[in-house]
C-alpha positions in Angstrom: 109.1 71.7 92.5 110.4 68.5 94.2 110.3 67.2 97.8 112.5 65.0 99.9 111.7 63.1 103.1 113.0 64.5 106.4 113.0 61.0 108.0 109.9 61.5 110.2 106.5 60.1 109.5 103.4 62.2 109.0 102.3 61.8 112.7 105.6 63.0 114.2 105.9 66.2 116.2 108.0 68.5 114.1 107.8 71.2 116.7 110.5 69.2 118.5 113.4 70.9 116.7 116.1 68.7 118.2 114.4 65.5 117.0 113.6 67.1 113.6 117.2 68.3 112.9 118.6 64.9 114.0 116.4 63.2 111.5 117.2 65.8 108.7 121.0 65.4 109.2 120.6 61.6 109.1 118.4 61.2 106.1 118.4 64.3 103.8 122.1 64.4 102.7 121.8 61.0 101.0 118.4 61.9 99.6 119.7 65.1 98.1 122.7 63.4 96.6 120.4 60.7 95.0 118.1 63.5 93.6 121.0 65.3 92.0 122.4 62.1 90.5 118.9 61.2 89.2 118.4 64.6 87.5 121.9 64.7 86.1 121.4 61.2 84.7 118.2 62.1 82.9 118.5 65.7 81.9 120.7 67.1 79.0 121.3 70.2 81.2 123.0 69.2 84.4 122.7 70.8 87.8 125.7 73.3 87.9 125.0 75.1 91.1 123.2 74.5 94.4 121.8 77.4 96.4 120.8 76.4 100.0 119.3 78.2 102.9 122.2 79.3 105.2 121.0 77.0 108.0 121.3 74.0 105.6 125.0 73.7 105.6 124.8 70.0 105.1 123.4 70.6 101.6 126.5 72.7 100.7 128.7 69.8 101.9 126.8 67.5 99.6 127.4 69.8 96.6 131.1 70.2 97.5 131.7 66.4 97.5 129.9 66.2 94.1 132.0 68.9 92.6 129.1 71.3 92.1 129.3 75.0 92.7 127.4 76.1 95.8 126.1 79.3 97.4 124.4 80.0 100.7 121.3 82.1 100.8 120.7 84.1 104.0 117.0 84.9 104.4 117.5 86.9 107.7 119.1 90.2 108.4 122.7 90.7 107.1 123.4 92.3 110.5 122.4 89.0 112.2 124.9 87.1 110.1 127.6 89.5 111.2 126.5 89.0 114.8 126.6 85.2 114.4 130.2 85.3 113.0 131.2 87.4 116.0 129.7 85.0 118.7 133.2 83.9 119.9 134.2 87.6 120.5 130.8 88.3 122.2 131.4 85.3 124.5 135.0 86.5 125.2 133.7 89.9 126.0 131.3 88.3 128.5 128.2 89.8 126.8 126.7 86.3 126.5 127.7 83.0 128.0 128.5 79.9 126.0 124.8 78.9 126.0 123.7 82.2 124.4 122.3 83.8 127.5 123.0 87.5 128.2 125.2 88.2 131.2 124.3 91.9 131.4 122.6 93.0 134.6 118.8 93.1 134.7 118.5 91.1 131.5 116.6 87.8 131.6 116.4 87.2 127.9 118.5 84.9 125.7 119.8 86.6 122.6 119.0 83.6 120.4 116.8 81.2 122.4 113.0 81.2 123.2 111.5 83.4 125.8 94.9 76.1 104.6 92.1 78.5 105.6 89.6 78.1 108.3 86.8 80.3 109.6 87.2 81.9 113.0 84.0 81.7 115.0 81.9 84.8 114.5 84.3 86.6 112.2 84.6 87.1 108.5 86.6 84.8 106.2 90.2 85.5 105.2 90.2 87.0 101.7 87.4 89.4 102.7 90.1 91.4 104.5 91.0 93.3 101.3 87.4 94.3 100.6 87.1 95.3 104.3 90.3 97.4 104.0 88.8 99.2 101.0 86.0 100.5 103.3 88.4 102.0 105.9 89.8 105.5 105.9 93.3 106.0 104.7 96.1 105.5 107.2 93.6 104.3 109.9 93.9 100.5 110.3 96.2 98.6 112.7 97.3 95.3 111.1 98.2 92.5 113.6 100.0 89.3 112.6 102.5 87.1 114.4 103.8 84.7 111.7 103.6 80.9 111.9 105.1 80.0 115.3 104.1 82.6 117.9 101.8 81.2 120.6 100.1 83.0 123.5 98.7 81.6 126.8 95.1 82.4 127.6 95.9 85.5 129.7 98.2 87.1 127.1 95.8 86.4 124.3 93.0 88.2 126.2 95.2 91.2 127.0 96.0 91.6 123.3 92.3 91.4 122.4 91.4 94.0 125.1 94.3 96.2 124.0 93.0 96.2 120.4 89.6 97.1 121.7 91.0 99.9 123.9 92.8 101.7 121.0 89.3 102.3 119.5 90.7 102.3 115.9 90.0 99.9 113.0 92.1 96.7 113.2 92.7 93.6 111.2 94.0 90.7 113.3 95.3 87.4 111.9 94.5 84.7 114.5 95.9 81.2 113.6 94.0 78.2 114.8 97.0 77.2 117.0 98.0 80.6 118.3 96.4 79.8 121.6 94.6 76.9 123.2 90.9 76.6 122.2 91.1 79.7 120.1 87.3 79.8 119.4 86.6 80.4 123.1 89.6 82.4 123.9 88.2 85.9 123.3 87.0 88.1 126.2 83.3 87.9 126.8 81.4 90.3 124.6 84.6 91.2 122.6 83.0 90.3 119.2 80.0 92.4 119.8 81.9 95.4 121.1 84.3 95.6 118.1 81.7 94.8 115.5 82.1 97.1 112.5 85.7 98.2 113.2 87.4 95.0 114.3 88.2 92.3 111.7 89.7 88.9 112.6 90.8 86.3 110.1 92.8 83.1 110.2 95.1 84.1 107.3 95.7 87.2 105.2 97.7 88.0 102.0 100.2 90.0 104.1 102.0 91.8 101.2 98.7 93.0 99.8 97.4 94.1 103.2 100.6 96.1 104.1 100.5 97.8 100.7 96.9 98.9 101.2 96.6 102.7 101.8 94.3 102.2 104.8 97.0 100.5 106.9 98.7 102.7 109.5 100.8 100.4 111.7 102.0 96.8 111.9 101.9 95.0 115.2 104.4 92.2 114.4 106.6 89.4 115.8 109.3 90.9 113.6 110.4 87.9 111.6 112.7 89.2 108.8 110.2 88.6 106.0 107.5 90.6 107.9 110.2 93.3 108.7 111.1 93.7 105.0 107.4 93.6 103.9 106.6 96.3 106.5 109.5 98.6 105.5 109.0 98.1 101.7 105.4 99.3 102.2 106.3 102.2 104.4 104.5 101.0 107.5 105.9 101.6 111.1 106.0 98.9 113.7 104.9 97.9 117.2 107.3 95.0 117.9 106.3 91.9 119.8 109.1 89.4 119.2 108.7 85.7 120.1 112.1 84.0 119.6 115.3 83.6 117.6 116.2 86.4 115.2 113.0 88.3 116.0 114.6 89.6 119.2 117.5 90.9 117.2 115.3 92.4 114.5 113.2 94.2 117.1 116.4 95.9 118.5 117.3 96.8 114.9 113.9 98.3 114.1 113.6 100.3 117.4 117.1 101.3 118.3 118.9 101.6 115.0 116.3 102.3 112.3 114.0 104.0 114.7 110.9 103.0 112.8 109.0 101.4 115.6 108.6 100.8 119.4 108.9 97.5 121.4 106.1 96.4 123.6 107.4 95.7 127.1 106.2 93.1 129.6 105.3 93.9 133.1 106.8 92.2 136.2 104.6 89.1 135.6 105.8 88.7 132.0 102.6 90.0 130.4 102.2 92.8 127.8 99.2 94.7 129.2 96.4 96.4 127.2 97.5 99.8 128.5 101.0 99.2 127.1 99.6 98.4 123.7 97.5 101.5 123.7 100.2 103.9 124.9 102.9 102.6 122.5 100.5 102.7 119.5 99.5 106.3 120.2 103.2 107.2 120.2 104.0 105.5 116.9 101.0 107.0 115.2 101.3 110.4 116.9 105.0 111.1 116.3 105.7 111.9 112.7 109.3 110.8 112.8 108.4 107.1 112.7 106.4 107.4 109.5 109.0 109.7 107.9 111.9 107.4 108.6 110.1 104.3 107.3 109.0 106.1 104.1 112.7 107.1 103.5 113.7 103.4 103.9 110.9 102.3 101.6 112.2 104.6 98.9 115.7 103.1 99.2 114.4 99.6 99.1 112.3 100.2 96.0 115.3 101.9 94.3 117.5 99.0 95.0 115.2 96.4 93.4 114.3 98.3 90.3 116.0 97.3 87.1 119.5 98.5 87.3 119.3 99.0 91.1 121.9 97.7 93.5 120.0 94.5 94.4 119.0 93.8 90.8 122.7 94.3 89.7 123.9 92.0 92.4 121.7 89.3 91.1 123.0 89.8 87.6 126.6 89.7 88.9 125.9 86.5 90.8 124.5 84.8 87.8 127.2 85.8 85.4 130.1 83.5 86.4 130.4 84.6 90.0 132.2 87.9 89.3 134.7 87.3 86.5 132.6 88.0 83.4 130.8 91.1 84.6 133.9 93.1 85.5 135.4 92.3 82.2 132.2 93.3 80.4 132.2 96.6 82.3 135.8 97.2 81.2 134.8 96.4 77.6 132.0 99.0 77.7 134.3 101.6 79.2 136.8 101.0 76.4 134.0 101.5 73.9 133.1 104.8 75.5 136.7 105.9 74.9 136.5 105.1 71.2 137.9 101.6 71.1 136.5 98.7 69.1 136.1 95.7 71.3 135.6 92.0 70.6 134.5 90.1 73.8 135.6 86.4 73.7 134.0 83.7 75.9 133.6 80.0 75.8 130.6 78.6 74.0 129.3 77.2 77.3 129.4 80.5 79.0 128.4 82.6 76.0 124.7 81.8 76.2 124.6 82.5 80.0 126.3 85.8 79.6 123.9 86.9 76.9 120.9 86.1 79.2 122.5 88.0 82.1 123.1 91.2 80.2 120.9 94.1 81.2 118.1 94.7 78.7 118.4 98.4 79.2 121.9 98.5 77.7 122.5 97.8 74.0 125.6 95.8 74.9 125.6 93.5 71.8 125.4 96.6 69.5 128.4 98.2 71.3 130.6 95.1 71.7 131.2 92.2 69.3 130.4 89.0 71.2 132.1 85.8 70.0 132.6 82.4 71.5 135.2 79.6 71.3 134.9 75.9 72.1 136.5 74.7 75.4 136.9 71.2 74.1 134.1 69.6 76.1 130.7 68.6 74.6 127.5 70.1 76.0 126.8 67.1 78.2 130.2 67.2 80.0 130.4 68.0 83.7 132.2 71.4 83.9 132.1 71.4 87.7 135.1 69.0 87.4 137.6 71.9 87.2 140.6 69.6 86.6 139.0 68.1 83.5 137.8 71.5 82.3 141.2 73.2 82.6 142.9 70.3 80.9 140.6 70.7 77.9 140.8 74.5 77.8 144.6 74.4 77.7 144.6 71.7 75.0 142.0 73.4 72.7 141.6 77.1 73.3 145.1 78.4 72.5 144.9 77.3 68.9 141.2 78.4 68.7 142.1 81.9 70.0 145.1 82.1 67.5 142.8 81.2 64.6 140.2 83.7 65.7 142.7 86.6 65.8 144.1 85.6 62.4 140.6 85.5 61.0 139.7 88.9 62.3 143.0 90.5 61.2 142.6 88.9 57.8 139.1 90.4 57.2 139.0 93.6 59.2 140.7 96.9 58.2 141.3 97.6 61.8 143.5 94.9 63.3 143.6 93.6 66.9 146.3 95.6 68.5 145.9 94.5 72.2 144.5 91.5 74.1 143.2 91.9 77.7 142.7 88.6 79.4 141.3 87.5 82.7 144.3 87.0 85.1 143.6 83.3 85.3 143.8 82.9 81.5 147.6 83.2 81.3 147.6 80.9 78.2 145.9 83.6 76.2 148.7 86.1 77.1 151.2 83.5 75.8 149.3 83.2 72.5 149.4 86.9 71.7 153.0 87.3 72.9 154.0 84.8 70.2 151.9 86.8 67.6 153.6 90.0 68.5 150.4 91.6 70.0 150.4 93.8 73.0 148.8 92.1 76.1 147.5 92.9 79.6 146.1 90.8 82.4 142.9 92.0 84.1 142.4 91.0 87.7 138.7 90.8 88.7 139.3 90.0 92.4 140.7 91.9 95.3 144.2 93.4 94.8 145.0 92.0 98.3 144.3 88.5 96.9 146.8 89.1 94.0 149.4 90.2 96.6 148.7 87.1 98.6 149.2 84.8 95.5 152.5 86.5 94.7 153.6 85.8 98.2 152.7 82.1 98.3 156.4 81.0 98.3 157.1 83.1 101.3 154.0 81.8 103.1 155.1 78.2 102.5 158.6 79.1 103.7 157.2 80.6 106.9 155.3 77.4 107.6 151.8 79.0 107.4 150.7 76.6 104.6 152.3 73.5 103.2 153.2 73.0 99.5 149.6 71.7 98.8 148.1 74.9 100.1 146.8 73.5 103.4 147.2 75.3 106.7 149.8 73.9 108.9 148.4 72.6 112.2 149.9 75.3 114.4 148.2 78.0 112.3 144.7 76.4 112.0 141.9 78.1 113.7 
């Protein structure tokens, strides 16, 4: 775990996002570059890939300039990413204006813009919440939490408190010190006494553990994506109270598409009233469809993250050479199932990484003979320099592959009769052609990309790209 300065001193106001981002963009790119250079100068194993939060595009630019592989991690909803990519179309269709404000009639909201533990006075300390939940009936507790940034004015805070009192059910409410001004004196007069025994207020809670507790029946949430995923993965329906940014989109997704919750609506004065909280909560808890649908989604999520599930497999695929090795391994296993003996050849550098990425549930190494060849570079060399790597591969690996085949054919009763090579390894096909062995190229990418590559001469002739592969100016978007 390491940290980098963001350019602001400890007393600066980091809630001023404009000032913060200006400082980050000015300071952090050079700090990140210096960190990578320092690590690569000291460690035997170099940084080979950088994964950055999707909003930290500057970090990806740093990695690109340093010749390091890069990937963006998107911590919000995939549907939100699709929406962001389509902003130009949404503006063209006059759904929002160029500032992100909706243009639809009767809508006053922007699609994207804003509309350490301490004891709360008179209430129990934070970690006691789990023991408190143990004492509540199953499927009875309303859990209330609004993340790290939501703030309420005094009037709205009191309406929320009175709404929780009005529902007359056990509730556990996370109240940060900065959720409203003078939080200790913000509660309605007599509130603590009236909810004593069935109301539980803390300044922080272990949310994942709370939501997984069998006593929790509903989640009143700001609908940040982490809270959304945690609620769904624990089978808890929602009352949605979004504050800003993607929370507004997530609320629409929860209520209108997934249909696992309801949104709390403001009155003409912009306040969510206690009666609204009570009425919507009774609907979520009283209509079985909300719980049934969220339990169905919970089962799908848990299935995807189990060993061998879709999310688990996606991670293995990502780690194993970004999609070239895994398809070839799957082909090898299919050939074994059809009775063929397979030798899987990789570079020494990739061999160890492939072995680590193989699913433990499959006896791959017992089914497929795994061998490695040197790529001509030593272990400390920078393999992110693709030009240097390919020059070495073409100089060293053809003779190494030829020697391997001759060695296998000299020792084994069953000779190598065919070589299947990744489509980018044309040199391997040339080696076996000279040895009189059948050959085939395997293309692990989209067929459309192969068609595009075959048509590069025509694309150059049509002036779409130049001979170096760059877009011509008239076709650049």
